[in-house]
C-alpha beads as a LAMMPS data file, in Angstrom:
LAMMPS data file: protein, C-alpha beads

430 atoms
429 bonds

1 atom types
1 bond types

-500.0 500.0 xlo xhi
-500.0 500.0 ylo yhi
-500.0 500.0 zlo zhi

Masses

1 110.0

Atoms # bond

1 1 1 -162.554 191.250 361.351
2 1 1 -160.654 191.619 364.623
3 1 1 -156.970 192.399 364.336
4 1 1 -154.102 190.114 365.337
5 1 1 -151.921 192.235 367.631
6 1 1 -149.241 190.048 369.219
7 1 1 -147.324 186.849 368.424
8 1 1 -145.713 186.202 371.814
9 1 1 -145.051 187.891 375.150
10 1 1 -142.550 187.423 377.966
11 1 1 -142.200 188.822 381.465
12 1 1 -138.581 189.921 381.794
13 1 1 -136.473 192.435 383.754
14 1 1 -135.532 195.384 381.565
15 1 1 -133.548 198.406 382.673
16 1 1 -133.757 197.252 386.281
17 1 1 -137.558 197.205 386.201
18 1 1 -140.201 194.504 385.956
19 1 1 -141.335 194.504 382.341
20 1 1 -142.745 192.362 379.564
21 1 1 -141.707 192.096 375.948
22 1 1 -144.631 191.963 373.511
23 1 1 -143.451 190.562 370.188
24 1 1 -144.999 190.985 366.748
25 1 1 -143.253 189.979 363.548
26 1 1 -139.554 190.880 363.950
27 1 1 -140.148 193.731 366.465
28 1 1 -141.121 194.051 370.102
29 1 1 -142.357 196.715 372.496
30 1 1 -141.861 196.918 376.253
31 1 1 -144.634 196.965 378.838
32 1 1 -143.714 198.480 382.211
33 1 1 -145.665 196.822 385.037
34 1 1 -145.028 199.598 387.571
35 1 1 -146.033 202.389 385.182
36 1 1 -148.913 200.242 383.847
37 1 1 -148.101 201.588 380.392
38 1 1 -146.216 200.723 377.230
39 1 1 -142.810 202.374 377.114
40 1 1 -141.608 204.550 374.262
41 1 1 -139.853 202.796 371.413
42 1 1 -140.110 199.939 368.941
43 1 1 -137.194 197.517 369.174
44 1 1 -135.838 194.961 366.700
45 1 1 -135.584 191.350 367.856
46 1 1 -132.254 191.225 366.031
47 1 1 -130.898 193.836 368.470
48 1 1 -131.045 191.184 371.208
49 1 1 -128.260 189.413 369.258
50 1 1 -129.876 185.972 369.075
51 1 1 -127.824 183.074 367.711
52 1 1 -127.338 183.370 363.962
53 1 1 -130.064 181.617 362.033
54 1 1 -132.558 181.264 364.893
55 1 1 -134.785 184.062 363.596
56 1 1 -135.688 183.971 359.916
57 1 1 -134.374 186.934 357.921
58 1 1 -137.137 189.255 356.653
59 1 1 -137.933 188.742 352.965
60 1 1 -137.623 191.558 350.458
61 1 1 -141.340 191.665 349.802
62 1 1 -144.217 194.108 350.393
63 1 1 -145.434 191.987 353.309
64 1 1 -143.866 191.906 356.769
65 1 1 -141.657 189.112 358.012
66 1 1 -143.668 186.205 359.353
67 1 1 -143.967 185.636 363.066
68 1 1 -140.461 184.978 364.344
69 1 1 -141.532 183.696 367.746
70 1 1 -144.439 181.376 368.558
71 1 1 -144.235 181.747 372.321
72 1 1 -141.864 182.879 375.069
73 1 1 -141.589 181.816 378.701
74 1 1 -139.749 182.719 381.903
75 1 1 -138.057 179.784 383.645
76 1 1 -138.810 178.976 387.293
77 1 1 -137.644 176.628 390.073
78 1 1 -134.299 175.154 388.985
79 1 1 -134.532 177.145 385.757
80 1 1 -134.986 180.541 387.399
81 1 1 -133.037 183.226 385.546
82 1 1 -133.498 181.589 382.161
83 1 1 -135.941 182.737 379.503
84 1 1 -137.071 180.664 376.545
85 1 1 -138.122 181.507 372.998
86 1 1 -139.913 178.941 370.830
87 1 1 -139.913 179.205 367.040
88 1 1 -141.377 176.375 365.001
89 1 1 -139.796 173.121 366.117
90 1 1 -136.908 174.772 367.967
91 1 1 -136.259 176.746 371.115
92 1 1 -133.381 178.749 372.563
93 1 1 -132.741 180.107 376.046
94 1 1 -131.151 183.301 377.310
95 1 1 -130.393 185.178 380.520
96 1 1 -131.048 188.861 381.158
97 1 1 -128.574 189.888 383.851
98 1 1 -126.540 191.959 383.427
99 1 1 -127.798 192.023 379.809
100 1 1 -129.660 189.762 377.406
101 1 1 -127.245 186.934 376.597
102 1 1 -128.199 183.954 374.455
103 1 1 -126.649 180.529 374.860
104 1 1 -126.057 179.333 371.257
105 1 1 -125.481 175.796 372.523
106 1 1 -129.020 175.784 373.933
107 1 1 -130.711 175.772 370.508
108 1 1 -132.553 172.477 370.589
109 1 1 -135.541 170.683 369.210
110 1 1 -138.687 171.581 371.140
111 1 1 -139.429 167.867 371.465
112 1 1 -137.033 167.930 374.438
113 1 1 -139.936 169.385 376.460
114 1 1 -141.950 166.190 375.804
115 1 1 -145.042 168.195 374.935
116 1 1 -147.946 166.435 373.216
117 1 1 -148.038 169.061 370.439
118 1 1 -145.931 169.602 367.336
119 1 1 -146.132 173.376 367.837
120 1 1 -146.837 175.701 370.756
121 1 1 -149.057 178.774 370.284
122 1 1 -148.811 180.387 373.718
123 1 1 -147.627 179.840 377.283
124 1 1 -147.539 181.345 380.748
125 1 1 -146.548 180.437 384.285
126 1 1 -148.741 179.692 387.253
127 1 1 -148.424 181.592 390.538
128 1 1 -149.148 181.145 394.253
129 1 1 -150.239 177.520 394.785
130 1 1 -149.537 176.826 391.080
131 1 1 -146.078 178.387 391.193
132 1 1 -144.283 175.188 390.148
133 1 1 -146.237 174.928 386.911
134 1 1 -146.279 176.522 383.513
135 1 1 -148.952 176.007 380.884
136 1 1 -148.386 175.388 377.180
137 1 1 -151.222 175.936 374.691
138 1 1 -151.715 174.621 371.171
139 1 1 -155.007 175.155 369.365
140 1 1 -157.857 174.204 371.729
141 1 1 -155.611 172.180 374.067
142 1 1 -153.164 172.809 376.875
143 1 1 -150.755 170.823 379.010
144 1 1 -149.426 171.637 382.462
145 1 1 -145.650 171.395 382.889
146 1 1 -143.826 170.955 386.200
147 1 1 -140.622 172.965 386.491
148 1 1 -139.341 170.941 389.448
149 1 1 -139.958 167.599 387.725
150 1 1 -138.851 168.999 384.348
151 1 1 -141.630 167.232 382.475
152 1 1 -145.329 167.536 381.629
153 1 1 -147.697 166.921 384.527
154 1 1 -150.261 164.750 382.761
155 1 1 -151.590 164.830 379.227
156 1 1 -153.287 167.420 377.064
157 1 1 -156.651 168.814 378.150
158 1 1 -159.203 171.134 376.501
159 1 1 -158.731 174.823 377.248
160 1 1 -162.490 174.879 377.865
161 1 1 -161.794 172.933 381.098
162 1 1 -160.149 176.039 382.568
163 1 1 -162.743 177.773 384.721
164 1 1 -164.068 181.070 383.391
165 1 1 -162.394 180.956 379.970
166 1 1 -164.572 182.783 377.399
167 1 1 -165.770 180.670 374.489
168 1 1 -163.710 182.636 371.955
169 1 1 -160.525 181.784 373.854
170 1 1 -161.352 178.110 374.330
171 1 1 -160.385 177.419 370.721
172 1 1 -156.911 178.846 371.244
173 1 1 -155.227 182.215 371.499
174 1 1 -152.204 184.124 370.205
175 1 1 -150.028 184.809 373.245
176 1 1 -149.828 184.551 377.007
177 1 1 -147.731 186.358 379.604
178 1 1 -147.070 186.259 383.353
179 1 1 -148.234 189.320 385.250
180 1 1 -145.569 191.402 386.978
181 1 1 -145.338 193.900 389.815
182 1 1 -148.713 194.354 391.496
183 1 1 -150.183 192.058 388.814
184 1 1 -147.943 189.090 389.677
185 1 1 -150.879 186.957 390.879
186 1 1 -152.371 186.931 387.378
187 1 1 -151.516 185.706 383.906
188 1 1 -152.904 187.086 380.676
189 1 1 -154.155 185.553 377.438
190 1 1 -154.308 187.553 374.191
191 1 1 -156.434 186.695 371.188
192 1 1 -156.649 189.162 368.315
193 1 1 -157.464 192.549 369.881
194 1 1 -158.833 191.211 373.188
195 1 1 -157.399 189.701 376.357
196 1 1 -158.402 187.639 379.389
197 1 1 -156.995 188.025 382.888
198 1 1 -156.435 184.624 384.528
199 1 1 -156.275 184.894 388.328
200 1 1 -154.247 182.595 390.552
201 1 1 -156.054 182.534 393.904
202 1 1 -154.210 181.198 396.964
203 1 1 -156.063 178.288 398.536
204 1 1 -158.602 178.048 395.731
205 1 1 -159.228 174.636 394.226
206 1 1 -158.898 176.087 390.740
207 1 1 -157.659 179.377 389.277
208 1 1 -160.140 181.136 387.044
209 1 1 -160.481 183.365 384.020
210 1 1 -162.464 186.564 383.649
211 1 1 -164.580 188.034 380.837
212 1 1 -162.518 189.104 377.828
213 1 1 -161.836 192.815 377.347
214 1 1 -160.374 194.978 374.567
215 1 1 -156.619 195.531 374.779
216 1 1 -156.945 199.130 373.627
217 1 1 -157.950 201.336 376.522
218 1 1 -157.056 198.770 379.191
219 1 1 -153.345 198.377 378.399
220 1 1 -152.238 201.981 377.907
221 1 1 -150.493 202.324 374.566
222 1 1 -149.944 198.599 374.022
223 1 1 -152.309 198.025 371.090
224 1 1 -151.172 201.235 369.416
225 1 1 -147.462 200.466 369.843
226 1 1 -147.877 196.895 368.604
227 1 1 -149.655 198.242 365.516
228 1 1 -146.831 200.762 365.083
229 1 1 -144.256 197.976 365.493
230 1 1 -145.854 195.923 362.744
231 1 1 -146.158 198.994 360.513
232 1 1 -142.491 199.781 361.120
233 1 1 -141.501 196.249 360.171
234 1 1 -143.404 196.472 356.890
235 1 1 -142.141 200.014 356.230
236 1 1 -138.530 198.922 356.622
237 1 1 -139.181 196.044 354.221
238 1 1 -140.605 198.482 351.651
239 1 1 -137.692 200.873 352.126
240 1 1 -135.039 198.183 351.693
241 1 1 -136.798 197.030 348.525
242 1 1 -137.152 200.576 347.165
243 1 1 -133.543 201.515 347.891
244 1 1 -132.312 198.370 346.177
245 1 1 -134.342 199.150 343.071
246 1 1 -133.170 202.770 343.040
247 1 1 -129.537 201.653 343.273
248 1 1 -130.050 199.162 340.436
249 1 1 -131.657 201.867 338.275
250 1 1 -128.729 204.211 338.881
251 1 1 -126.370 201.393 337.903
252 1 1 -128.346 200.970 334.680
253 1 1 -128.025 204.698 333.951
254 1 1 -124.273 204.287 334.395
255 1 1 -124.247 201.358 331.995
256 1 1 -123.540 198.670 334.605
257 1 1 -126.983 197.238 335.267
258 1 1 -130.330 196.305 333.767
259 1 1 -133.118 198.850 333.127
260 1 1 -135.805 199.151 335.822
261 1 1 -138.955 200.483 334.096
262 1 1 -140.974 200.499 337.338
263 1 1 -138.457 202.914 338.897
264 1 1 -138.766 205.299 335.961
265 1 1 -142.563 205.205 336.279
266 1 1 -142.478 205.792 340.045
267 1 1 -139.943 208.601 339.688
268 1 1 -142.167 210.378 337.173
269 1 1 -145.354 209.795 339.190
270 1 1 -144.183 210.878 342.628
271 1 1 -141.234 213.215 341.997
272 1 1 -142.148 214.461 338.492
273 1 1 -138.654 213.759 337.191
274 1 1 -137.553 212.307 333.875
275 1 1 -136.101 208.809 333.418
276 1 1 -132.549 210.150 332.995
277 1 1 -132.624 212.471 336.021
278 1 1 -129.903 210.727 338.018
279 1 1 -129.448 213.738 340.310
280 1 1 -133.058 213.624 341.534
281 1 1 -133.006 209.853 341.866
282 1 1 -129.773 209.992 343.867
283 1 1 -131.401 212.496 346.226
284 1 1 -134.488 210.294 346.562
285 1 1 -132.291 207.308 347.414
286 1 1 -130.411 209.287 350.057
287 1 1 -133.660 210.511 351.597
288 1 1 -135.105 206.983 351.685
289 1 1 -131.954 205.955 353.560
290 1 1 -132.550 208.755 356.082
291 1 1 -136.140 207.584 356.592
292 1 1 -134.928 204.021 357.086
293 1 1 -132.411 205.159 359.705
294 1 1 -135.126 207.075 361.550
295 1 1 -137.495 204.093 361.653
296 1 1 -134.710 201.707 362.666
297 1 1 -133.977 203.896 365.711
298 1 1 -135.734 202.135 368.582
299 1 1 -136.657 205.414 370.303
300 1 1 -138.335 207.081 367.302
301 1 1 -141.941 206.023 367.996
302 1 1 -143.949 206.621 371.153
303 1 1 -147.588 206.515 372.253
304 1 1 -149.478 209.617 373.329
305 1 1 -152.810 209.729 375.103
306 1 1 -155.378 212.217 373.821
307 1 1 -154.469 214.604 376.646
308 1 1 -150.755 214.317 375.839
309 1 1 -151.446 214.877 372.144
310 1 1 -153.429 218.036 372.893
311 1 1 -150.598 219.248 375.142
312 1 1 -148.217 218.684 372.212
313 1 1 -150.393 220.947 370.091
314 1 1 -152.039 218.180 368.067
315 1 1 -155.518 219.595 368.547
316 1 1 -157.048 217.300 365.921
317 1 1 -155.432 214.258 367.620
318 1 1 -154.112 212.836 364.374
319 1 1 -153.476 209.100 364.206
320 1 1 -149.765 209.910 364.020
321 1 1 -147.854 213.178 364.140
322 1 1 -144.258 214.360 364.400
323 1 1 -143.332 216.409 367.470
324 1 1 -141.520 218.434 368.720
325 1 1 -140.660 220.625 365.748
326 1 1 -138.402 222.097 364.366
327 1 1 -136.501 218.842 363.977
328 1 1 -134.041 218.040 366.776
329 1 1 -132.750 214.853 368.388
330 1 1 -135.851 215.044 370.617
331 1 1 -138.278 214.798 367.664
332 1 1 -140.480 211.702 367.812
333 1 1 -143.185 210.014 365.768
334 1 1 -146.204 209.996 368.075
335 1 1 -149.085 207.544 367.649
336 1 1 -152.491 207.984 369.276
337 1 1 -155.554 205.837 369.794
338 1 1 -156.711 206.875 366.322
339 1 1 -153.783 204.997 364.773
340 1 1 -155.780 201.767 365.064
341 1 1 -158.607 203.314 363.032
342 1 1 -156.352 203.299 359.963
343 1 1 -155.900 200.307 357.672
344 1 1 -152.670 198.357 358.029
345 1 1 -151.463 199.668 354.672
346 1 1 -152.234 203.246 355.659
347 1 1 -150.324 202.835 358.935
348 1 1 -147.238 201.828 356.968
349 1 1 -147.588 204.873 354.737
350 1 1 -148.092 206.964 357.866
351 1 1 -144.877 205.932 359.641
352 1 1 -142.821 206.521 356.479
353 1 1 -144.573 209.886 356.029
354 1 1 -143.880 210.978 359.600
355 1 1 -140.290 209.717 359.456
356 1 1 -139.614 212.159 356.629
357 1 1 -141.145 214.981 358.683
358 1 1 -138.615 214.007 361.373
359 1 1 -135.826 214.693 358.862
360 1 1 -137.004 217.764 356.957
361 1 1 -138.197 221.056 358.418
362 1 1 -139.417 222.106 354.951
363 1 1 -141.836 219.185 354.656
364 1 1 -144.902 220.768 356.245
365 1 1 -145.662 223.830 354.118
366 1 1 -148.659 224.399 351.807
367 1 1 -146.442 223.711 348.801
368 1 1 -144.633 220.600 350.102
369 1 1 -147.154 218.785 352.311
370 1 1 -149.522 217.479 349.624
371 1 1 -151.316 214.143 350.166
372 1 1 -151.039 211.509 347.432
373 1 1 -154.853 211.408 347.193
374 1 1 -155.216 215.186 346.590
375 1 1 -155.004 214.926 342.804
376 1 1 -156.675 216.350 339.707
377 1 1 -159.999 214.883 338.570
378 1 1 -158.529 212.682 335.789
379 1 1 -156.027 211.071 338.188
380 1 1 -158.704 210.574 340.843
381 1 1 -160.836 208.794 338.241
382 1 1 -157.861 206.640 337.226
383 1 1 -157.574 205.286 340.776
384 1 1 -161.309 205.142 341.426
385 1 1 -161.008 207.784 344.145
386 1 1 -163.580 210.444 344.938
387 1 1 -162.283 213.784 343.650
388 1 1 -161.433 216.118 346.521
389 1 1 -162.640 219.705 346.267
390 1 1 -160.126 222.541 346.479
391 1 1 -158.602 222.729 349.951
392 1 1 -156.836 225.924 351.110
393 1 1 -154.340 223.838 353.098
394 1 1 -152.720 222.728 349.835
395 1 1 -151.172 225.064 347.255
396 1 1 -151.439 222.574 344.402
397 1 1 -152.391 219.003 343.523
398 1 1 -150.070 216.028 344.075
399 1 1 -149.778 215.335 340.347
400 1 1 -149.002 218.998 339.596
401 1 1 -146.162 219.514 342.083
402 1 1 -142.730 220.637 340.976
403 1 1 -139.809 218.272 341.460
404 1 1 -138.256 220.717 343.930
405 1 1 -141.371 220.672 346.129
406 1 1 -141.974 216.937 345.726
407 1 1 -138.499 216.236 347.132
408 1 1 -139.769 217.691 350.425
409 1 1 -143.185 215.990 350.354
410 1 1 -143.475 213.151 352.911
411 1 1 -146.342 211.585 350.951
412 1 1 -144.079 211.268 347.908
413 1 1 -141.578 209.064 349.765
414 1 1 -144.243 206.871 351.343
415 1 1 -146.126 206.357 348.081
416 1 1 -142.932 205.916 346.039
417 1 1 -141.726 203.173 348.418
418 1 1 -145.087 201.423 348.241
419 1 1 -145.167 201.749 344.448
420 1 1 -141.807 199.961 344.145
421 1 1 -142.549 197.367 346.822
422 1 1 -145.783 196.271 345.133
423 1 1 -144.688 196.904 341.563
424 1 1 -147.689 199.140 340.920
425 1 1 -149.226 202.423 342.043
426 1 1 -152.423 201.505 343.877
427 1 1 -153.262 204.651 345.791
428 1 1 -156.515 205.078 347.681
429 1 1 -158.139 207.520 350.062
430 1 1 -157.023 206.980 353.691

Bonds

1 1 1 2
2 1 2 3
3 1 3 4
4 1 4 5
5 1 5 6
6 1 6 7
7 1 7 8
8 1 8 9
9 1 9 10
10 1 10 11
11 1 11 12
12 1 12 13
13 1 13 14
14 1 14 15
15 1 15 16
16 1 16 17
17 1 17 18
18 1 18 19
19 1 19 20
20 1 20 21
21 1 21 22
22 1 22 23
23 1 23 24
24 1 24 25
25 1 25 26
26 1 26 27
27 1 27 28
28 1 28 29
29 1 29 30
30 1 30 31
31 1 31 32
32 1 32 33
33 1 33 34
34 1 34 35
35 1 35 36
36 1 36 37
37 1 37 38
38 1 38 39
39 1 39 40
40 1 40 41
41 1 41 42
42 1 42 43
43 1 43 44
44 1 44 45
45 1 45 46
46 1 46 47
47 1 47 48
48 1 48 49
49 1 49 50
50 1 50 51
51 1 51 52
52 1 52 53
53 1 53 54
54 1 54 55
55 1 55 56
56 1 56 57
57 1 57 58
58 1 58 59
59 1 59 60
60 1 60 61
61 1 61 62
62 1 62 63
63 1 63 64
64 1 64 65
65 1 65 66
66 1 66 67
67 1 67 68
68 1 68 69
69 1 69 70
70 1 70 71
71 1 71 72
72 1 72 73
73 1 73 74
74 1 74 75
75 1 75 76
76 1 76 77
77 1 77 78
78 1 78 79
79 1 79 80
80 1 80 81
81 1 81 82
82 1 82 83
83 1 83 84
84 1 84 85
85 1 85 86
86 1 86 87
87 1 87 88
88 1 88 89
89 1 89 90
90 1 90 91
91 1 91 92
92 1 92 93
93 1 93 94
94 1 94 95
95 1 95 96
96 1 96 97
97 1 97 98
98 1 98 99
99 1 99 100
100 1 100 101
101 1 101 102
102 1 102 103
103 1 103 104
104 1 104 105
105 1 105 106
106 1 106 107
107 1 107 108
108 1 108 109
109 1 109 110
110 1 110 111
111 1 111 112
112 1 112 113
113 1 113 114
114 1 114 115
115 1 115 116
116 1 116 117
117 1 117 118
118 1 118 119
119 1 119 120
120 1 120 121
121 1 121 122
122 1 122 123
123 1 123 124
124 1 124 125
125 1 125 126
126 1 126 127
127 1 127 128
128 1 128 129
129 1 129 130
130 1 130 131
131 1 131 132
132 1 132 133
133 1 133 134
134 1 134 135
135 1 135 136
136 1 136 137
137 1 137 138
138 1 138 139
139 1 139 140
140 1 140 141
141 1 141 142
142 1 142 143
143 1 143 144
144 1 144 145
145 1 145 146
146 1 146 147
147 1 147 148
148 1 148 149
149 1 149 150
150 1 150 151
151 1 151 152
152 1 152 153
153 1 153 154
154 1 154 155
155 1 155 156
156 1 156 157
157 1 157 158
158 1 158 159
159 1 159 160
160 1 160 161
161 1 161 162
162 1 162 163
163 1 163 164
164 1 164 165
165 1 165 166
166 1 166 167
167 1 167 168
168 1 168 169
169 1 169 170
170 1 170 171
171 1 171 172
172 1 172 173
173 1 173 174
174 1 174 175
175 1 175 176
176 1 176 177
177 1 177 178
178 1 178 179
179 1 179 180
180 1 180 181
181 1 181 182
182 1 182 183
183 1 183 184
184 1 184 185
185 1 185 186
186 1 186 187
187 1 187 188
188 1 188 189
189 1 189 190
190 1 190 191
191 1 191 192
192 1 192 193
193 1 193 194
194 1 194 195
195 1 195 196
196 1 196 197
197 1 197 198
198 1 198 199
199 1 199 200
200 1 200 201
201 1 201 202
202 1 202 203
203 1 203 204
204 1 204 205
205 1 205 206
206 1 206 207
207 1 207 208
208 1 208 209
209 1 209 210
210 1 210 211
211 1 211 212
212 1 212 213
213 1 213 214
214 1 214 215
215 1 215 216
216 1 216 217
217 1 217 218
218 1 218 219
219 1 219 220
220 1 220 221
221 1 221 222
222 1 222 223
223 1 223 224
224 1 224 225
225 1 225 226
226 1 226 227
227 1 227 228
228 1 228 229
229 1 229 230
230 1 230 231
231 1 231 232
232 1 232 233
233 1 233 234
234 1 234 235
235 1 235 236
236 1 236 237
237 1 237 238
238 1 238 239
239 1 239 240
240 1 240 241
241 1 241 242
242 1 242 243
243 1 243 244
244 1 244 245
245 1 245 246
246 1 246 247
247 1 247 248
248 1 248 249
249 1 249 250
250 1 250 251
251 1 251 252
252 1 252 253
253 1 253 254
254 1 254 255
255 1 255 256
256 1 256 257
257 1 257 258
258 1 258 259
259 1 259 260
260 1 260 261
261 1 261 262
262 1 262 263
263 1 263 264
264 1 264 265
265 1 265 266
266 1 266 267
267 1 267 268
268 1 268 269
269 1 269 270
270 1 270 271
271 1 271 272
272 1 272 273
273 1 273 274
274 1 274 275
275 1 275 276
276 1 276 277
277 1 277 278
278 1 278 279
279 1 279 280
280 1 280 281
281 1 281 282
282 1 282 283
283 1 283 284
284 1 284 285
285 1 285 286
286 1 286 287
287 1 287 288
288 1 288 289
289 1 289 290
290 1 290 291
291 1 291 292
292 1 292 293
293 1 293 294
294 1 294 295
295 1 295 296
296 1 296 297
297 1 297 298
298 1 298 299
299 1 299 300
300 1 300 301
301 1 301 302
302 1 302 303
303 1 303 304
304 1 304 305
305 1 305 306
306 1 306 307
307 1 307 308
308 1 308 309
309 1 309 310
310 1 310 311
311 1 311 312
312 1 312 313
313 1 313 314
314 1 314 315
315 1 315 316
316 1 316 317
317 1 317 318
318 1 318 319
319 1 319 320
320 1 320 321
321 1 321 322
322 1 322 323
323 1 323 324
324 1 324 325
325 1 325 326
326 1 326 327
327 1 327 328
328 1 328 329
329 1 329 330
330 1 330 331
331 1 331 332
332 1 332 333
333 1 333 334
334 1 334 335
335 1 335 336
336 1 336 337
337 1 337 338
338 1 338 339
339 1 339 340
340 1 340 341
341 1 341 342
342 1 342 343
343 1 343 344
344 1 344 345
345 1 345 346
346 1 346 347
347 1 347 348
348 1 348 349
349 1 349 350
350 1 350 351
351 1 351 352
352 1 352 353
353 1 353 354
354 1 354 355
355 1 355 356
356 1 356 357
357 1 357 358
358 1 358 359
359 1 359 360
360 1 360 361
361 1 361 362
362 1 362 363
363 1 363 364
364 1 364 365
365 1 365 366
366 1 366 367
367 1 367 368
368 1 368 369
369 1 369 370
370 1 370 371
371 1 371 372
372 1 372 373
373 1 373 374
374 1 374 375
375 1 375 376
376 1 376 377
377 1 377 378
378 1 378 379
379 1 379 380
380 1 380 381
381 1 381 382
382 1 382 383
383 1 383 384
384 1 384 385
385 1 385 386
386 1 386 387
387 1 387 388
388 1 388 389
389 1 389 390
390 1 390 391
391 1 391 392
392 1 392 393
393 1 393 394
394 1 394 395
395 1 395 396
396 1 396 397
397 1 397 398
398 1 398 399
399 1 399 400
400 1 400 401
401 1 401 402
402 1 402 403
403 1 403 404
404 1 404 405
405 1 405 406
406 1 406 407
407 1 407 408
408 1 408 409
409 1 409 410
410 1 410 411
411 1 411 412
412 1 412 413
413 1 413 414
414 1 414 415
415 1 415 416
416 1 416 417
417 1 417 418
418 1 418 419
419 1 419 420
420 1 420 421
421 1 421 422
422 1 422 423
423 1 423 424
424 1 424 425
425 1 425 426
426 1 426 427
427 1 427 428
428 1 428 429
429 1 429 430
C-alpha cells in the first residue's frame, strides 16, 4: 500500500528565501525552491506559536498526533502577505514578515469562505492568466475562488474536469502547493507517495496536469524528511509516555505512587536490572530525557544523498546514521533514501536509536551496540523471530548484556520506550 507522506503544504518566505512548508502530523519540513532540495531539520508546528488551542495537543499514546492541518494557502490580491491554515471547521491567518505572526482574532469558522464543502482536503493558487484564483479541493470535487471578489467563482466541479489529471488524483488528493522560484508557473498535487505538476500556461484556454510521478527521487530529500518528521513525532510521543511511567515508578519506589509492573518488566528486559534498582532507572529516565531533547532540536535530522553518505563514511548507506563522530554540536542524524524502505515502526525505533548515538560516544562498540533482535534462540522463538547466527560485530546477545553495557546500548532505549508506549514487548526483525 502506498504511503501517505504529507497533510498540507504552503509556499512561504523563510529565512529571506522562497520556500514551502510541508506539514505532516505536528511537524513540518522546509523545501527550498532555489536549491531544489529539502533543507536540513524537522520543525514543530508549535514553534510557530499559533494561537492557543488551534492545534490539538498530541495524545500520550503510541500513535502520532492526528493531522493538525487539512490545508494551507498563500493569500493573493487584496490578501497578499497573509497565509491561511485550515483545520477541521476553522481557519487562522498569519503573516511572515519579519517573522511568522498569527492573528488570534482571525480564528474563524471556515464557512466564512462560502465553500460548498464541510471540509477542505487541499488547495493551491493559480498563476499567470489564473492569478486571481485559488482552488479548493474536497474529495473528488473542487471549487475556484476569486481573491479579488472574495468569494467562490461558481459551484463545485469534478476534479476529473481538470485537463490532464491522472485517474488516481481525480478522486482527491492529500495536499497542494504553489510552485516558487523558477517553478512559479506551476502548482503541485500530492497523493500518497506521488505527485502531479499542474502547469499554468499563459494564453492557454485551460491549464493542464501531467502524468503522476514518485515524490522520492524527484523532490530531493522531501519524502525522506517527511518520513523522518512523522517518525520524530511518534518517537517524541513514545518518549513522553515512557518518561512519565518511569517517573511514576520511581515515585512508587519512594512510597508516593502506585506500582507500575510494566516498567519493572521493561527494566528487566532491556537493561537487565531488578525491580528495586532505582539508580539504574533514574539513569534510564535521564537518558530518555536527553534523547527527547535531541529529537526536539529542529536541526538534528538532515537528508543525505547516497554520494553524501559515502563521503561521510557510511559505505553501506544505512537508512539512518549518526555523523560526524565523536559527538559534538555538529553531530546530526542523517537519513538516506533507504529510510523509506523501513516500516513506520522501525523508523521510529531508528530515530530514537540514532539520537542516543548523538549523546553517547560509548554507544557504538561491540559490547554496547547490540540490536534488540540479536538474541538467544529461546528468546527468538518467544517473539517468532528467525534466530540469527553468531555475528562477530556483536560481543554478546541482547538478552545477555550486562546492565553497565545496556545503559550505553541505543537499541535498549528505543525498545524500552516502545515497550512502555504499547504496554508490551513486541520486537521483530527490522
